[in-house]
C-alpha positions as a printed NumPy array, in Angstrom:
array([[ 32.842,  36.022,  28.142],
       [ 31.167,  32.752,  27.215],
       [ 28.888,  32.268,  24.236],
       [ 25.336,  31.303,  25.092],
       [ 23.394,  29.041,  22.799],
       [ 19.828,  29.575,  21.664],
       [ 17.264,  29.751,  24.456],
       [ 15.27 ,  26.551,  24.907],
       [ 11.6  ,  26.795,  23.96 ],
       [  9.396,  26.654,  27.048],
       [  5.82 ,  25.61 ,  27.643],
       [  4.996,  29.311,  28.132],
       [  6.325,  30.022,  24.62 ],
       [  4.104,  27.291,  23.17 ],
       [  1.052,  28.654,  24.994],
       [  1.702,  32.2  ,  23.74 ],
       [  2.103,  31.01 ,  20.154],
       [ -1.108,  28.967,  20.375],
       [ -3.05 ,  31.81 ,  22.017],
       [ -4.022,  29.726,  25.055],
       [ -3.107,  29.733,  28.73 ],
       [ -0.057,  27.848,  29.965],
       [ -2.418,  25.547,  31.896],
       [ -4.336,  24.703,  28.715],
       [ -1.112,  24.001,  26.811],
       [  0.028,  21.746,  29.661],
       [ -3.268,  19.811,  29.616],
       [ -2.852,  19.158,  25.882],
       [  0.812,  18.174,  26.021],
       [  0.45 ,  16.02 ,  29.129],
       [ -2.949,  14.668,  28.008],
       [ -4.49 ,  15.532,  31.322],
       [ -8.011,  16.976,  31.276],
       [-10.468,  18.218,  28.672],
       [ -9.438,  20.728,  26.007],
       [-11.52 ,  21.674,  22.948],
       [-10.475,  20.138,  19.632],
       [ -9.7  ,  23.581,  18.188],
       [ -7.433,  24.568,  21.103],
       [ -5.773,  21.141,  21.015],
       [ -4.879,  21.541,  17.329],
       [ -3.53 ,  25.06 ,  17.933],
       [ -1.255,  23.737,  20.673],
       [ -0.002,  20.865,  18.501],
       [  0.669,  23.343,  15.676],
       [  2.586,  25.584,  18.088],
       [  4.656,  22.609,  19.264],
       [  5.592,  21.786,  15.66 ],
       [  6.372,  25.397,  14.716],
       [  8.376,  26.245,  17.83 ],
       [ 10.393,  23.037,  18.029],
       [  9.311,  22.453,  21.647],
       [ 10.588,  19.131,  22.971],
       [  8.758,  17.258,  25.702],
       [ 10.865,  15.578,  28.385],
       [  9.408,  12.149,  27.713],
       [ 11.35 ,  10.393,  30.485],
       [ 10.202,  12.803,  33.183],
       [  6.613,  12.746,  31.948],
       [  6.574,   8.952,  31.882],
       [  7.873,   8.76 ,  35.434],
       [  5.232,  11.203,  36.671],
       [  2.396,   9.307,  35.047],
       [  3.707,   5.725,  35.257],
       [  3.662,   5.498,  31.463],
       [  6.36 ,   4.702,  28.947],
       [  5.047,   7.076,  26.255],
       [  5.559,   4.2  ,  23.836],
       [  3.1  ,   2.568,  21.444],
       [  3.406,  -0.901,  19.957],
       [  2.562,  -1.448,  16.285],
       [  2.137,  -4.999,  15.019],
       [  2.293,  -5.167,  11.228],
       [  0.763,  -8.034,   9.251],
       [  3.914,  -7.796,   7.101],
       [  6.413,  -5.262,   5.813],
       [  7.08 ,  -6.596,   2.298],
       [  5.963,  -6.726,  -0.409],
       [  2.866,  -4.542,   0.086],
       [  3.749,  -0.864,   0.753],
       [  0.336,  -0.404,   2.402],
       [  1.772,  -1.469,   5.765],
       [  4.779,   0.833,   5.59 ],
       [  2.612,   3.825,   4.66 ],
       [  0.246,   3.191,   7.593],
       [  3.267,   2.807,   9.879],
       [  4.568,   6.216,   8.761],
       [  1.208,   7.77 ,   9.649],
       [  1.264,   6.128,  13.08 ],
       [  4.781,   7.39 ,  13.79 ],
       [  3.973,  10.91 ,  12.593],
       [  0.931,  11.312,  14.844],
       [  2.667,   9.623,  17.776],
       [  5.732,  11.877,  17.53 ],
       [  3.53 ,  14.982,  17.53 ],
       [  2.176,  13.855,  20.89 ],
       [  5.512,  12.88 ,  22.427],
       [  5.225,   9.113,  21.867],
       [  7.701,   6.624,  20.414],
       [  6.624,   3.569,  18.411],
       [  7.98 ,   0.015,  18.576],
       [  7.212,  -1.972,  15.401],
       [  6.867,  -5.76 ,  15.248],
       [  6.625,  -7.614,  11.926],
       [  4.256, -10.596,  12.244],
       [  5.219, -11.896,   8.78 ],
       [  1.673, -13.14 ,   8.153],
       [  2.008, -15.66 ,  11.006],
       [ -0.655, -15.628,  13.746],
       [  1.607, -17.409,  16.273],
       [  4.385, -14.923,  15.606],
       [  1.807, -12.133,  15.997],
       [  0.973, -13.439,  19.48 ],
       [  4.661, -13.588,  20.378],
       [  4.992,  -9.976,  19.241],
       [  2.042,  -8.907,  21.369],
       [  3.534, -10.6  ,  24.428],
       [  6.903,  -8.954,  23.779],
       [  5.392,  -5.486,  23.412],
       [  3.247,  -5.911,  26.534],
       [  6.371,  -6.944,  28.43 ],
       [  7.938,  -3.677,  27.248],
       [  5.005,  -1.887,  28.916],
       [  3.693,  -0.12 ,  25.835],
       [  0.848,   2.281,  26.624],
       [ -1.227,   1.186,  23.635],
       [ -1.03 ,  -1.203,  20.707],
       [ -2.041,  -0.924,  17.038],
       [ -2.614,  -3.836,  14.631],
       [ -2.219,  -3.35 ,  10.845],
       [ -3.837,  -5.756,  10.148],
       [ -4.559,  -8.332,  12.861],
       [ -4.284, -12.012,  11.975],
       [ -6.227, -13.455,  14.903],
       [ -8.904, -11.864,  17.101],
       [ -7.637, -13.584,  20.248],
       [ -4.298, -11.76 ,  19.893],
       [ -6.143,  -8.431,  19.987],
       [ -8.168,  -9.626,  22.958],
       [ -4.945, -10.49 ,  24.776],
       [ -4.   ,  -6.796,  24.664],
       [ -7.384,  -5.634,  25.968],
       [ -7.333,  -8.217,  28.778],
       [ -3.973,  -6.782,  29.846],
       [ -5.706,  -3.415,  30.317],
       [ -3.931,  -1.859,  27.324],
       [ -5.907,   0.023,  24.626],
       [ -5.84 ,  -1.568,  21.155],
       [ -6.763,  -0.243,  17.711],
       [ -7.165,  -2.307,  14.55 ],
       [ -6.515,  -0.842,  11.108],
       [ -8.433,  -1.821,   7.938],
       [ -9.69 ,  -5.31 ,   8.889],
       [-11.115,  -5.365,  12.449],
       [-11.469,  -8.847,  13.914],
       [-12.234,  -8.091,  17.571],
       [-15.538,  -6.341,  18.351],
       [-14.163,  -4.944,  21.623],
       [-11.273,  -3.023,  20.033],
       [-11.348,   0.411,  18.412],
       [-10.727,   0.466,  14.662],
       [ -9.884,   2.583,  11.633],
       [-11.561,   1.408,   8.452],
       [-11.88 ,   2.599,   4.88 ],
       [-14.953,   2.922,   2.638],
       [-14.202,  -0.116,   0.476],
       [-17.703,  -0.454,  -0.911],
       [-18.029,   3.136,  -2.134],
       [-14.534,   3.123,  -3.649],
       [-15.019,  -0.082,  -5.636],
       [-18.54 ,   0.909,  -6.667],
       [-17.117,   4.132,  -8.135],
       [-14.447,   2.129,  -9.972],
       [-16.964,  -0.212, -11.604],
       [-19.242,   2.712, -12.501],
       [-16.204,   4.352, -14.124],
       [-15.714,   1.256, -16.312],
       [-19.43 ,   1.043, -17.111],
       [-19.385,   4.711, -18.087],
       [-16.625,   3.915, -20.586],
       [-18.912,   1.376, -22.261],
       [-17.538,  -1.802, -20.635],
       [-19.96 ,  -4.607, -19.842],
       [-17.651,  -7.624, -19.749],
       [-15.844,  -6.668, -16.535],
       [-13.792,  -9.249, -14.643],
       [-12.896,  -9.398, -10.941],
       [ -9.826, -10.905,  -9.259],
       [ -9.528, -10.923,  -5.482],
       [ -9.93 , -12.879,  -2.253],
       [-12.622, -15.46 ,  -1.398],
       [-16.044, -14.17 ,  -0.324],
       [-18.993, -15.888,   1.329],
       [-21.52 , -15.343,  -1.414],
       [-19.768, -17.477,  -3.995],
       [-20.104, -21.272,  -3.919],
       [-17.142, -23.14 ,  -2.461],
       [-15.524, -20.209,  -0.642],
       [-13.702, -21.376,   2.528],
       [-15.544, -19.567,   5.355],
       [-12.538, -19.495,   7.665],
       [-10.684, -17.181,   5.258],
       [-13.488, -14.644,   4.759],
       [-12.97 , -11.053,   5.845],
       [-15.111,  -7.939,   5.759],
       [-12.887,  -6.044,   3.33 ],
       [-12.942,  -8.802,   0.699],
       [-16.718,  -9.06 ,   1.046],
       [-17.3  ,  -5.308,   0.692],
       [-15.147,  -5.066,  -2.435],
       [-16.89 ,  -7.979,  -4.095],
       [-20.354,  -6.743,  -3.081],
       [-19.63 ,  -3.354,  -4.65 ],
       [-18.576,  -5.038,  -7.914],
       [-21.704,  -7.182,  -7.972],
       [-24.081,  -4.352,  -7.06 ],
       [-22.653,  -1.869,  -9.569],
       [-23.072,  -4.428, -12.357],
       [-26.594,  -5.259, -11.181],
       [-27.587,  -1.566, -11.192],
       [-26.441,  -1.371, -14.817],
       [-28.419,  -4.473, -15.77 ],
       [-25.319,  -6.646, -16.166],
       [-25.821, -10.142, -14.693],
       [-23.18 , -11.694, -12.454],
       [-21.174, -14.313, -14.377],
       [-18.817, -16.606, -12.464],
       [-16.712, -16.967, -15.613],
       [-15.678, -13.345, -15.062],
       [-14.49 , -13.983, -11.486],
       [-11.302, -15.528, -10.084],
       [-10.872, -15.646,  -6.286],
       [ -8.08 , -17.052,  -4.166],
       [ -6.302, -16.51 ,  -0.853],
       [ -3.411, -14.606,  -2.393],
       [ -2.576, -12.772,   0.854],
       [ -1.135, -16.062,   2.169],
       [  1.509, -16.154,  -0.571],
       [  4.941, -15.462,   0.967],
       [  7.39 , -12.876,  -0.279],
       [  6.786, -11.272,  -3.651],
       [  4.493, -13.986,  -5.029],
       [  1.448, -11.686,  -4.972],
       [  2.542, -10.258,  -8.338],
       [  2.897, -13.743,  -9.841],
       [ -0.501, -14.614,  -8.35 ],
       [ -2.046, -11.624, -10.128],
       [ -0.536, -12.823, -13.41 ],
       [ -1.869, -16.359, -12.797],
       [ -5.351, -15.054, -11.945],
       [ -5.41 , -12.886, -15.058],
       [ -4.364, -15.807, -17.253],
       [ -7.096, -17.96 , -15.716],
       [ -9.647, -15.2  , -16.201],
       [ -8.787, -14.898, -19.899],
       [ -9.156, -18.665, -20.312],
       [-12.553, -18.579, -18.6  ],
       [-13.896, -15.578, -20.502],
       [-12.226, -14.587, -23.755],
       [-14.529, -11.597, -24.247],
       [-13.404,  -9.517, -21.267],
       [-12.73 ,  -5.84 , -21.943],
       [-11.968,  -4.701, -18.375],
       [-10.795,  -6.156, -15.047],
       [-10.952,  -4.915, -11.474],
       [ -8.151,  -6.248,  -9.249],
       [ -8.662,  -6.099,  -5.477],
       [ -5.135,  -4.755,  -4.868],
       [ -2.397,  -2.98 ,  -6.792],
       [ -0.204,  -6.055,  -6.229],
       [ -2.672,  -8.232,  -8.111],
       [ -3.134,  -5.529, -10.742],
       [  0.643,  -5.389, -11.331],
       [  0.649,  -9.112, -12.03 ],
       [ -2.422,  -8.816, -14.238],
       [ -0.684,  -6.084, -16.231],
       [  2.315,  -8.372, -16.728],
       [  0.076, -11.184, -17.989],
       [ -1.548,  -8.822, -20.495],
       [  1.855,  -7.571, -21.638],
       [  3.035, -11.165, -22.188],
       [ -0.013, -11.748, -24.428],
       [  0.539,  -8.49 , -26.36 ],
       [ -2.812,  -7.224, -25.078],
       [ -2.638,  -3.454, -25.156],
       [ -3.84 ,  -1.528, -22.096],
       [ -6.202,   0.329, -22.249],
       [ -6.884,  -0.077, -26.023],
       [ -7.925,  -3.717, -25.742],
       [ -8.257,  -4.161, -21.972],
       [ -8.872,  -1.676, -19.17 ],
       [ -7.505,  -2.407, -15.699],
       [ -8.272,  -0.95 , -12.243],
       [ -6.506,  -1.695,  -8.947],
       [ -7.017,  -0.87 ,  -5.281],
       [ -4.681,   0.816,  -2.733],
       [ -2.649,   3.342,  -4.789],
       [  0.701,   1.895,  -3.779],
       [  2.469,   0.757,  -6.97 ],
       [ -0.2  ,   2.241,  -9.257],
       [  1.533,   5.402, -10.438],
       [  4.83 ,   3.558, -11.014],
       [  3.403,   0.973, -13.445],
       [  3.277,   1.293, -17.211],
       [  0.759,   2.509, -18.086],
       [  0.071,   4.287, -14.768],
       [ -2.785,   2.421, -13.124],
       [ -6.278,   3.7  , -12.456],
       [ -6.917,   2.659,  -8.855],
       [ -8.975,   3.216,  -5.719],
       [ -6.81 ,   5.116,  -3.255],
       [ -6.783,   4.224,   0.419],
       [ -5.603,   7.166,   2.57 ],
       [ -2.99 ,   4.94 ,   4.213],
       [ -1.006,   7.668,   5.974],
       [ -4.228,   9.191,   7.323],
       [ -5.372,   5.765,   8.542],
       [ -2.149,   5.399,  10.513],
       [ -2.508,   8.87 ,  12.005],
       [ -6.092,   8.203,  13.067],
       [ -5.069,   4.884,  14.65 ],
       [ -2.376,   6.599,  16.732],
       [ -4.757,   9.375,  17.747],
       [ -7.405,   6.848,  18.811],
       [ -5.062,   4.774,  20.941],
       [ -3.419,   7.822,  22.575],
       [ -6.86 ,   9.236,  23.388],
       [ -7.783,   5.94 ,  25.051],
       [ -4.515,   6.028,  27.017],
       [ -5.135,   9.563,  28.297],
       [ -8.919,   9.515,  28.752],
       [ -9.638,   5.835,  29.31 ],
       [-11.544,   3.534,  26.946],
       [-14.921,   4.821,  25.696],
       [-18.143,   3.007,  26.617],
       [-18.245,   1.445,  23.15 ],
       [-15.238,   0.89 ,  20.883],
       [-14.571,   3.883,  18.631],
       [-14.556,   3.426,  14.853],
       [-13.016,   5.984,  12.516],
       [-13.927,   5.956,   8.819],
       [-11.651,   7.097,   6.   ],
       [-12.94 ,   7.699,   2.479],
       [-11.543,   5.806,  -0.51 ],
       [-11.297,   7.728,  -3.766],
       [-11.01 ,   6.713,  -7.404],
       [ -7.825,   7.979,  -9.102],
       [ -8.177,   7.813, -12.892],
       [ -4.933,   7.307, -14.783],
       [ -3.969,   5.77 , -18.119],
       [ -4.928,   2.1  , -17.668],
       [ -8.634,   2.663, -18.378],
       [-10.251,   3.784, -21.607],
       [-13.369,   3.239, -23.735],
       [-14.447,  -0.328, -24.383],
       [-13.363,  -1.647, -27.796],
       [-15.846,  -0.614, -30.46 ],
       [-16.963,  -4.189, -31.203],
       [-17.792,  -4.755, -27.521],
       [-19.807,  -1.534, -27.339],
       [-21.721,  -2.481, -30.464],
       [-22.45 ,  -5.986, -29.187],
       [-23.364,  -4.787, -25.651],
       [-22.013,  -7.85 , -23.912],
       [-21.235, -10.2  , -26.807],
       [-17.901, -11.924, -26.293],
       [-14.927, -10.885, -28.385],
       [-13.016, -13.683, -30.046]])
């Protein structure tokens, strides 16, 4: 007598576990027809719990789809932001029976276009950009009749997007420093339009929002904007691991410009890591003599001291991007491009502390 293996999980099993009809479970799994959000989540949970496996090849043949998404990454190294978003995309895609093909643009707009053309030739059902380098490359996807979603820095008004609350996150960070008694607060980041001499062709919404939040939080506290406290440059164009060195260079320049600083906000954890190195080289103790805040929450908890930072929900952003593009594949594009917002949150660690006593007593006088 032969030995039979475990019985394969069927669609009927999934429906029973989810407490819905087999027809409803089929509509969710095959993305065919309306199902309430609550029922949809119950079905997805039942799929995960039961180990049900969709026959992706058969489904693709029935619907003339490949059940494959393309994901064009701005870069893979050195910023872990991109990898974390990619993990979120793959997680949400796998839950819905999709595979993901990743293309690394390596911060090169022409290479990004080549990647788009390659993925379209592979007949991907939808394409995600994290983050796009050129709007016309996103438009190329839409003109091919393929849904596109941009993550973090949308360039094309016709594409759906997933963005984060940069302004609120940075505003909270600066208020945190102000609450600790700091008034001489520096800023290192990318160029923005509202500073003289900024190259307009390199401006992006994210850089502007982060700088605006810094400026506005200081203004609300009665602290005037001082260009000596600001260093801006196009550090994202630095190849390889130079972002950390750039952060160290920016911090050194900032200290030369304004010797009385007691705190610095860095527009990314990469820059903050370099800034921390520059302070260490100068025997400047953090946070006793200088407080430091980053943005992203990538390297932050691994630095010494662990870095106070504004956390982007990177994994969640990737999941939302996959959900948006799969919805557009199954239901068709909405009348106006969808935009999903994710909240940024301040994570306080050991790199921030009270302003030095002399600075608090002088209320803005420069330390020498």
